[in-house]
N, C-alpha and C positions, 0 to 999 in steps of 0.2 A: 806206307808215310809218304807224301808228294812232295818235293822240295824245288823249291826254285833257286836259280841261280843268275845272278843279275850283273851281267858283265857291263859294268860301265865305264867312262872316263871322268874322274873326278877333276877339280879343280882348286886354287888357292882357299878357296870363299867357302867355310863350312854352311851358310846358309845356301847357298846356292845347293852345294851339295844336296844337303838335306831336304830340297824339293824333291830332290832326284831319287832318294830314296821313297818321299813319300808316294812317289807316281806307279813306282816300280813295285814297292808291299802292294799299291791298289791291283797292280794287272795281274800278281802273285795270288793274292784272296779271290779275284775273279778266275781265277784258275785253279781254285780248288787243293792249293797249297797249304801246308801244315808248316812250312819255314820258308822264310826269303833270304839267303845267305849275299853277299856284297863283300867286294874286293877289301884287301889288306888297303887303310888309308883310304877310306871312304871319307871319313870327316875332312880331310886337305889332301893333296897328293904329295908327295916326295922331290924336293925341290923349294918348300915352300919352310919358309921358318918355322919350327914346332913350336919352340917354348912359347914363344907369344900367343899362341894358338890355342894352346894344352888347357883341356878342361878335366875336374873331377867327376867322375862316374856320377854323381847328384846334380851336375853341370846344366848351362841350359841346351848343350846338343845332345850328350844322353837322355835328357826328360824327352826332347822333341821326339828322338829314336823312341821312348815306350811309349808318347800318345802314337804315333805312329803304326805300332805293333797292335795297341789296345785296340785302334780305330781301325783295324786292317782284320782282328780277328785272328793272327797268326803271329810265329818267332820271328824276330829277325834277330841277324847276326851280321854287325856293321864294323869295320876297321877304324878306330878312331885314336887319339894320344890324348894320355893323361900327364899331370905333373909327375917327375918324379924326384927333383931336387936336383940343386947345383947344377940346375940350368939345362936339366937333362930331360926328355920327357919317357913315358915307358910308350910303347907300341902294342897297342891295347883293342884286343875285340871284344864287343858288349854284344851280349845274347838275351834278349829280354822280351816280353811276350806272355802269354796263356800259360803259367804254373813255372815259368823259367825267366830266372833272374841271376846273370852270372856275368864272371867276367875273365880272361885269358889275357895275360901279357907274355908276350912273343919271349922264347927261351933263346931261342939260339938265332944270334945277330948277325947281320948279313956284312961282315967284313971280307970279301971277296970281291975281285973281277975289279978291283980300284975303288971302289964304295966303301965308307968305314961307317956303318950305321951305328956303331958302338962311339962313334965321338958325342953323338946327341942324344940316343936312345941308351936307356938303361936297360938292362936283361931281365926277364921275370924267371921263375923259379918253379914253379906250381902246374902242375898236370892238372887238365879240366876236363871234365866231362858236365854235360847235362842230359837231360832225357825230354825227349820232343816225339808226343802223338807217342808215347809206349817206348821211344828207341832211344837207347842209351847213347850218346854220340859224343866222341871228342873233338876237342878244338886247337887247333893247329895255323900257324902263320908263315907262311911263303919259306926264305930262308930251314924253315924248321923241317921240310920235306928232304934234305938232303940226312936227316937225323931220323934211322930207321927205329932207334929205340924207343921215340916218343910215340909212334903208332901203336908199338909193342904195349906201350904202359897204357894206350887208349884202350886196347885189348883185353889185357889183364884187370882194368877197372870194371870190365863188362861190355864197353861198345862194341859195337856193329858198323859204325859211319863214324867216320871223320871229317869234319869241314875242315878245306882249306884254303882261306881266302890269302892272297896273292896280289903285289904289285910287281911281275917279274919282268928283273931285267933284259933289255933286249942284246944282242948280238950274236957272233958265230958259233953257229950250234946251241943257241940257246934254247929254241924251241923244239930242238931234239932233246936236251936235258930235259925240259918240263914233264914232256910227253913221260917219256921214260923215268922220271922218278916219282911221278904221280901215280903210274899203272906199277912202279915195285914196289912200292908204302902198300899198297892194295895187297899186293900178293905176299908181303914179310908179315903183315898183321891177320891176313884173310878177313879184311873189314871191308865197306865203299867205303870210298874217297871220293868227295865233291870238293873239289879245285875251281875255285871262283877267281879269276885274273881280271887286271884292269883291263878293258880293251883297249887295243892298238892305237895311241893317241892320233897319229895318221889316219888310219882306219876312220876317227873319229873327227877328221878335218881340223886337225890342230898340228902343229908343229911339233917333233919332236925333240923333248928336253933333249940336251947333252948331258951324259954321266951321270944320269940319276934315273932307276927304275921306277919306268912308267909303263908298264904294262906291257904282253904280246897279244893279249887276249887266247885263245883258244884252252876256256874253261870247258871244263869233261867231267861229268860221274863215270867214277870208274868201278863195275864191280868186285867182289872179293875174290874174282878167279883173275882177276887183271884186265880183263879184259874193256874195253872203252863201250860204255851200254847209251853212252848220248854229249853230244861236243856242239860247240860255236865254233866260228872262223873267227878272224880278227877282229871283225867288230864289234859294236855294241849290238847287246840284243840279252832277251828274257829266255831262259831255258828249262823247262817244266817236266822234270820225271818223276820215277817211283821207284823210290825202295825196298825193296821186298826183303826184311831183316830175317826172315827163316831162311833164306839163301844163304848166311853164315855158315849157319849148322851144318849143312848139307856140306860146303865147299870145305871147312874145319874137321868132317869126317873122313874127307876125301884126300884133305892133303892136309894133316895135321902136324904142320910146322910149329905152332905154336905149342904144344905138348911136347915135341920131340925136340925142343932147344935143350941141349948140352952147357952152353953161357950165358 
């Protein structure tokens, strides 16, 4: 399976961000990718009032993503916001393309480091996996990476890969935590982790918004043995890499942490 990780910096305008999705999906398709994965908050960056721009999964923005996936002939995974009632939204991943139509609502909300995502976002509750090019794949979002049980749930559902779009908050030690956590989750569940962050706004030529998780870049593909196979730096970029699903069986035979669980 060939995967494209699109590390972009999104702004507050969903239409402008959709144009970036279209351009990146075209580049990914030209590189032979089966799927292109965009960050959390691809529809609109954090710091934007979310409730007024949230749309249902059959709304214009999601419909535009479906057209892009169809035209490019690959699966597109992108973060958006859907209405949740009572003035809140859900932080949703849309996965759409050949043979795939699914969505995942972020389970673990980012109430940490002085940010309170739960004030405006309703939590999801369902573990979601999809199949891309014959590869069973789990969906997770940003703060979910701090909860290994979700990644093990993906493995228990047959996944050999987890897609992790994010808009990671900057701050002291946060890059180290990002890199440590994505590698640890690959090891916990002995699966591939494709972690796709928003590019660092400063590296994109934009001012860093205060007290808002706007991304730090450093997207990476991590193998089931916890080694980083490919990565980007802070600036925008499109990372193309191959996922060998068969490697998961080899690693699990060598280090059967899932089979050896007692709790």
